[in-house]
C-alpha positions as CSV (number, residue, x, y, z in Angstrom):
1,M,-28.4,49.2,-29.7
2,W,-25.8,46.4,-29.9
3,I,-27.0,42.9,-29.1
4,S,-24.6,40.0,-28.9
5,S,-24.7,36.3,-28.0
6,D,-22.0,34.4,-26.3
7,W,-21.7,30.7,-25.8
8,L,-20.2,29.0,-22.7
9,M,-19.1,25.4,-23.2
10,I,-18.5,23.4,-20.1
11,K,-16.8,20.0,-20.1
12,D,-15.2,18.2,-17.2
13,N,-15.4,21.4,-15.1
14,K,-13.5,23.4,-17.7
15,V,-14.7,26.2,-20.0
16,L,-13.8,26.4,-23.7
17,L,-12.0,29.6,-24.8
18,V,-10.7,30.6,-28.2
19,K,-7.7,32.8,-29.0
20,R,-8.7,35.7,-31.3
21,A,-6.9,35.9,-34.6
22,R,-4.1,38.4,-35.0
23,Y,-5.9,40.4,-37.6
24,K,-9.0,41.1,-35.5
25,A,-9.4,44.8,-34.8
26,K,-9.6,44.5,-31.0
27,Y,-8.1,42.1,-28.5
28,F,-6.1,40.2,-31.1
29,W,-4.4,37.2,-29.5
30,C,-6.6,37.5,-26.4
31,W,-8.6,34.6,-25.1
32,T,-12.4,34.8,-25.1
33,V,-15.6,32.8,-25.3
34,P,-16.9,32.8,-28.9
35,W,-19.5,35.5,-29.6
36,W,-20.6,38.0,-32.1
37,W,-23.2,40.7,-32.8
38,M,-26.7,39.6,-33.7
39,E,-28.2,40.3,-37.2
40,S,-31.4,42.3,-37.1
41,W,-33.4,39.3,-38.1
42,E,-32.0,36.9,-35.5
43,T,-33.1,35.8,-32.0
44,P,-30.3,35.4,-29.5
45,E,-30.6,31.7,-29.9
46,E,-30.3,31.9,-33.7
47,N,-27.3,34.2,-33.4
48,V,-25.4,31.9,-31.1
49,I,-26.2,28.8,-33.3
50,R,-25.0,30.6,-36.4
51,E,-21.8,31.9,-34.8
52,V,-20.8,28.6,-33.3
53,K,-21.2,26.9,-36.6
54,E,-19.2,29.6,-38.4
55,E,-16.3,29.7,-35.8
56,T,-16.0,26.1,-34.8
57,N,-18.1,24.0,-37.2
58,L,-20.1,22.6,-34.3
59,D,-23.9,22.1,-34.4
60,Y,-24.7,24.0,-31.3
61,K,-28.0,24.0,-29.5
62,P,-28.2,26.3,-26.5
63,T,-29.5,24.5,-23.4
64,Q,-29.6,27.2,-20.9
65,L,-29.5,31.0,-20.8
66,F,-26.8,31.6,-18.2
67,K,-26.9,35.4,-18.1
68,K,-28.4,38.4,-19.8
69,V,-26.5,41.6,-19.3
70,D,-27.8,45.1,-20.0
71,K,-25.1,47.7,-20.0
72,W,-23.7,50.8,-21.5
73,E,-20.6,50.7,-23.7
74,K,-17.9,53.3,-23.2
75,N,-19.1,55.2,-26.3
76,G,-22.6,55.6,-24.6
77,R,-24.4,53.0,-26.7
78,P,-26.6,50.5,-25.0
79,R,-25.7,46.8,-25.3
80,I,-27.5,43.6,-24.4
81,Q,-25.4,40.5,-24.0
82,Y,-26.9,37.0,-23.8
83,C,-24.7,34.1,-22.5
84,F,-25.7,30.6,-23.2
85,I,-24.4,27.3,-21.7
86,W,-24.0,24.0,-23.6
87,E,-22.4,20.8,-22.7
88,F,-20.9,18.8,-25.6
89,S,-18.5,16.1,-26.7
90,W,-17.7,16.8,-30.4
91,E,-14.5,17.8,-32.2
92,I,-13.8,21.5,-32.8
93,K,-12.7,22.9,-36.1
94,L,-11.7,26.5,-35.8
95,Q,-12.4,29.1,-38.5
96,E,-9.0,30.6,-39.0
97,E,-10.2,34.1,-39.7
98,E,-11.8,34.2,-36.3
99,A,-9.6,32.2,-33.9
100,T,-6.1,30.7,-33.9
101,D,-6.3,28.3,-31.0
102,Y,-8.6,26.9,-28.4
103,G,-8.3,25.2,-25.1
104,W,-10.2,23.9,-22.1
105,F,-9.4,25.9,-18.9
106,T,-10.2,25.6,-15.2
107,Y,-11.2,28.7,-13.4
108,E,-7.8,29.0,-11.9
109,E,-6.1,28.7,-15.3
110,T,-8.2,31.5,-16.8
111,K,-6.8,33.9,-14.3
112,N,-3.4,33.6,-16.0
113,L,-4.8,34.3,-19.5
114,K,-5.0,37.6,-21.3
115,L,-8.8,37.8,-21.7
116,A,-10.8,40.0,-24.0
117,F,-13.9,42.1,-23.3
118,N,-15.8,41.5,-20.0
119,F,-15.3,37.8,-19.8
120,E,-13.4,37.9,-16.5
121,D,-16.8,38.8,-14.9
122,I,-18.6,36.0,-16.7
123,L,-16.0,33.4,-15.7
124,E,-16.1,34.6,-12.1
125,E,-19.9,34.2,-12.0
126,L,-19.6,30.7,-13.6
127,N,-17.2,29.8,-10.8
128,K,-19.5,31.2,-8.1
129,K,-22.4,29.2,-9.5
130,G,-20.5,26.0,-9.4
131,Y,-19.9,25.3,-13.1
132,F,-16.1,24.8,-12.6
């Protein structure tokens, strides 16, 4: 089973997205919320804290579980995805191996971006719940 944690950062009614590095295997140069697979020893919270530090050098503390998704991947493997929300005001320092750029986007602006994975659905739900 694959388990991942995503982090959703909201500031001034905009969400933070990062652009995946060109040498990533999938969805290179696509916009996404930062995420990665959990290590077997991690909780979802520990996973998201570690990944945020690795990718952006931010000390992240998830404040709210926004969504938990149980789904099946195209290859038939089950996957659990945790999405956490956090509001913050610190400077971002990207890890170049992971991402090449970042930006703050309104919901309308995200519609014009080439997005990776299933994040269109997550952004739509954020919008419906009034986070934008």
